[in-house]
N, C-alpha and C positions, 0 to 999 in steps of 0.2 A: 559441407561447409556451413549450411544453415544450422545444423545441430551445434556446431562449434560456436556460432554467434549466439544461439539461444542459451547455451551453457554460460557464455561470458556475461550475457545480460542477466541471467538468473543469479550468478555469483555476485555481480555488482548490486543487484537488488537486495540480496541477503546481507551484504556488507553494509549497505545503506540502512537496512532495517536494524541491524545491530548497533549502528552508530546512533540512530534515533532512540533505540531502546536504552542505551547507556544514558542519554540525556533525560529520558523519562525516569529512570531509576534515581537520578540525582535530584531532579526537581519535582517529580510527581505531577507534572503538568500533562494533562490529557492530550494536548496538542502534539507532543512528541510520541505518545502512544498511538494515536491515530495515524501519524505518518509511518511509524514502524510497522503497524498492521498493514497499511496500504502497500508498502514495498515488499513485505513478506508474502502477501497475496499475489503480487505481480511475479515474484520469484517462483512460487509454487506453480503458478499458471504457466510460466515458461518451461519449467521442467516437465509438467504433465503434457504440454503441447509437443515437446520434443520426443517424449517417450511413446506417445500414441501414434506417431508417424502421420499426423493429420496435417497435410500441407496447406489446406485451405483455411485461412484465418478469417474468412468472412462469414462464418457461421454465427448465429445469435449467441451461442454460449460464450464465445470469445469476447464478444462485445459486452455481455452482461458481467463477466468477471472484471473486465477493465472498467466498466461503469461503477462497479462496487469499489474498486481500488481508488479511482479518481474521485468518487463520491465521498470517500473517507477523507481525502485530502481537502476537498471543498468544505466539508463539514467542520474539519479542524480549523480551517481559516475563518469560517463564519463564526464558529463558537468563540474563537479567540478575540474577534473584533466586535462582537455584539456586546452591548452593555450588560454588565453582571446584574442579576436579579438580587434584590436585597432579601436577606433571610429573616428580617424582623417584621416583614409583612407590610412595610410602608412603601 
């Protein structure tokens, strides 16, 4: 049953990643690219976790992968809301 749930979460993560990738292709805004990468990483992580038959999700590797994925989301939000730097040096 846990593999079924992991597969559903992985599929949903990939669908969301494709959704944000489509917006990135239309707008070329890095915000959408970072979100797409984050959900893609989360989907791959779920598949690898299900295939390795590792029932314990409290290992540091699981937390590091999630930290990377959530860090990309946080970085996208911060980058979008920080004031833009001027290119003319002023």
